[in-house]
Structures are given as structure tokens and as C-alpha cells.
N, C-alpha and C positions, 0 to 999 in steps of 0.2 A: 406821358399821360398816366395817371395813376387811377386805380379802381376800375370798376365796370362802367362802360358808357351806357346811357339810357336810363330808364326809370328803374328804381329798386324793385326787387321781387316782392310781390304782394300788393303793390300800389296799382290802382286802376289806370287804364289808358286814358289819356286826355288829348284833345285836339284831333285834327284830321277830319276826313269826311265821314259822315254817318253812313251806316250800312244801308244800302238801297237808294242812296241819294243819286240824282242824275246830274252830271256835269252840264253846265249851261252851254258849253260849246257843242256837246253831243246833241243836246236838245235842239239847238239852232240848226245843226246840220240835218237832223231828222225832219224838222219842220220845212226846211228848204226843199228836201227831196220830195216830201209829200206835196208841196205846192207845185213843183215841176210836174210830178206825176199826174195830179188831178187837173191842173189848169192848162198845161202845155201839151201833154201827151194824150190826154183823153181818158185816163183812169181805166175803167173796165174794158173799154174798146181796145185800148193798147194791150192789155193783158190777153185778150182774146186773140189779137193778131200775133203776139209772141207764142201763144199756145199752139197756134196752127202752123207757124213758120219754123219754130225751134222748140220742139217738145222737151229736149234735154234741159235747155235753159229754164223753161217754165217749171219743170218738175224740181229743179234745184232751187228755184225761188220759192216754190211752194214748201219744200222741205225746210227751208229756213224760217218760214212763217208759222208753221203748224205748232211747234212747241210754245211759241210766244202767245198763241191765241187760245191755248187750252186753259180753261178756268174751272176750278172745282168749287163746289159748294157743299158744305157739310152741315146737316141739321141733326142735332142730337136732342132727342126728347127724353127728359128725365122723368122718371116716375118714382114716387115715394115708395120706400120699402120698409115695412114694419119688421125689423130684424127679430124682435121678440116673438111675434106670431109665426114667422118663418121657422124659427128654431123649435117652437112647440110642435108645429105640424111635422117637421122632419123627425123629431123625437118619437112622435106617435107612429110614423112610418117605420122607424127602426124597431120600436117595440113590437109592432105587428110582425116584422120579419124575424125577430129573434125569439118569439114565443114558439113553443112546440105545439103543433096542432093536436087537437083531441082526436083519438082514433075513431074511425067511423064504426057505427054499430052494424054488425052483420046479421040482420034479422032474416034475410032470405037466403042465407048461405046453405049450400048443399053439403050434407055430411057424407063422407066417404069412409066405408068400412075397410080397414086394412090390418092385416096380421103380419108381424115381422117375420122375415125369412132369414135363416142363418146361412153361412157359407156352404154347409154340407147339404142344404136344401130342406132341412126340417124346421119345424116351428119351435124347436128347443132354443131358448135364449140363454 
């Protein structure tokens, strides 16, 4: 045998089962189990009987069903955004932050009289 078996690198996969597809034999078995459960065993009544008689079995069955029953729904609401207006508004905010504030006028400031004192205790500077 010469060369590499299979498809060449870079070529897409072809054939085979599609992702998420259900095998017909698996579907038939599941349908048969559902039919026996609901028609022959009594459905909910049978589960209640198992829950009372064998709690461990019931909890293990429940644990297998919970992940299969979880469904999520995501709703995303898009709002339009005017990028130009947002940039202008942010630039105004930056300008306001970067400007030096004007000093407040001290009209009611109290004047304190003070004469400098040197190290030797005299007023000679």
C-alpha cells in the first residue's frame, strides 16, 4: 500500500451520519420502551410505586433524565447604537475631566496676622 489512506488533508469530510442524527434502531427501541411504560406498566403510577419501594433506583433513573430534560432559551434584544453620538458624549466627559477647575473666590476668608519668628526667637529675618 502506498501513500496515506483516507482523504487528503484540506478536503472536506463526505459521507457518514450527520451530527445529531438519530439511528432508526435506537428510535425504535426508545419507542418500544415508552409503549411498554405507558400502556403496560401504568406510567406515573408505576414510577410512584418504584419511588416508594426502591428510592435508590428511582433517584438513579431521575439522575439519568434530568440533563436530557433541561432546555434553555436565549432571547437577545438588539438596540441600535449611534457610535458617533456615543463618541461625542464620551469626548465631552473626557474634556470635562481633563480641564483644570477655576479656583474658588474667597470673599469671606478670614485674614490672620502673622509675623515670622527666627530660630533665636527674635523677629529679625
